[in-house]
N, C-alpha and C positions, 0 to 999 in steps of 0.2 A: 504493499499499500503506499502511496507517495507521502512523503512528508507534506506539513502546511505550506512550508516555503516552496516545495515543488510544485503543488497544487496551485498556488497564486501566481507561479511564473507560468504555468502551463495556460491558465486563464488569461494571463497578461498578454501571452504571445497570441493566443486565439483573438483577443480583442484587438490586437495590432493588426492582423490580417484582415479584419473586417472593419477597420476605422472609417474607412472612406464611405462606404455605404452599407447599409443594413442588408445582409443577404436574404433572399427568400427563405422561407421556413424549412424546406428540405435540405437546403445548404447549411442552414444552422445546425441541423442535426449531424450531417456528414462532417462538419467542421469539428463538432463536439468530439465525434467517434474517432476522428483522425488523430486528435490530440490525446485519445486515450483516456477521456474524462466520463464519467458518469453524470447523469442529470444532477444527482444528489451533490457531487463535487463542484459542480458549477454553481449549483444554489448556494452552497456555503461560501463559495468565494465572491459571490456577488451580493451576498446579504438577503437572499429572497427564499422562497420555498421551491421544492423540486417540482411541484406542480406547475408554477409559473414557468419554469424551464420548458417543461413539456408543452405547455401552451404557447411558447414562442416557437417552438419548433413544429407545432400543429398548425400554426397561423391564427389560432384563436385570439391571442393578444400580441402585442408588440413590446419589446423591452423599451422602459423607459431610462433615459440618462440619469446617472447618479446625481 
């Protein structure tokens, strides 16, 4: 299991990849999986719930800026 620092670094790297434009929902999931992260890990790193990450990936809701 990754350390908390590794988790935050992976999420930061993922965010840098998509900083220009929000990717479409299927791409959000693909990027998360390509980074080797679970929805729970992304939720923890972004201070939200796992359900929110699932909603972003399904297109039901959009992520809000911090």
